[in-house]
C-alpha positions as CSV (number, residue, x, y, z in Angstrom):
1,M,-14.8,-8.0,-7.2
2,T,-11.1,-8.0,-8.0
3,P,-10.3,-9.3,-11.5
4,W,-7.7,-11.8,-10.2
5,H,-7.5,-14.2,-7.3
6,V,-3.9,-14.6,-6.0
7,W,-2.6,-17.5,-3.8
8,R,0.7,-19.0,-2.8
9,S,1.3,-22.7,-3.3
10,D,2.6,-25.0,-0.6
11,V,6.0,-24.9,-2.2
12,G,6.1,-21.1,-2.2
13,R,5.2,-20.3,-5.9
14,W,2.8,-17.5,-6.5
15,W,-0.3,-18.1,-8.7
16,A,-3.2,-16.1,-9.9
17,G,-6.5,-16.9,-11.7
18,R,-8.6,-14.4,-13.5
19,N,-12.2,-14.4,-12.1
20,R,-13.7,-13.8,-15.5
21,P,-12.7,-15.4,-18.8
22,F,-10.9,-13.3,-21.4
23,S,-12.7,-12.7,-24.6
24,L,-12.3,-15.3,-27.4
25,A,-10.1,-12.8,-29.3
26,A,-7.8,-12.4,-26.2
27,E,-7.5,-16.1,-25.7
28,E,-6.7,-16.7,-29.4
29,A,-4.0,-14.0,-29.0
30,G,-2.5,-16.0,-26.2
31,A,-3.9,-14.5,-23.0
32,H,-4.0,-17.0,-20.1
33,R,-6.5,-17.0,-17.3
34,T,-4.2,-18.8,-14.9
35,V,-0.6,-17.6,-14.4
36,D,2.3,-18.1,-12.0
37,G,5.6,-16.5,-10.9
38,D,8.6,-17.1,-8.7
39,D,7.7,-14.1,-6.4
40,L,4.9,-11.6,-6.1
41,G,6.6,-9.0,-8.2
42,E,7.0,-11.5,-11.1
43,L,3.4,-12.6,-10.8
44,C,2.2,-8.9,-10.9
45,R,4.3,-8.4,-14.1
46,V,2.7,-11.5,-15.7
47,I,-0.8,-10.4,-14.8
48,V,-0.1,-7.0,-16.4
49,E,1.2,-8.7,-19.5
50,Q,-1.9,-10.8,-19.8
51,E,-4.2,-7.8,-19.4
52,N,-2.2,-5.8,-22.0
53,L,-2.3,-8.7,-24.4
54,A,-6.1,-8.9,-24.0
55,D,-6.5,-5.2,-24.5
56,L,-4.5,-5.3,-27.7
57,A,-6.4,-8.3,-29.0
58,T,-9.8,-6.7,-28.4
59,G,-8.9,-3.2,-29.5
60,P,-10.5,0.1,-28.5
């Protein structure tokens, strides 16, 4: 299963929802399970930011 589900809204905005919740520590650090972007490139950058934030919050 892919970690994120991506779709395009009827007005052309790109959205993604994470299939599994982030840990509580990641959520408290500001990781969001649903994100959006103006285009697919921006959406991909936002997803990477969320995953990196979660990784930092949960540590090694």
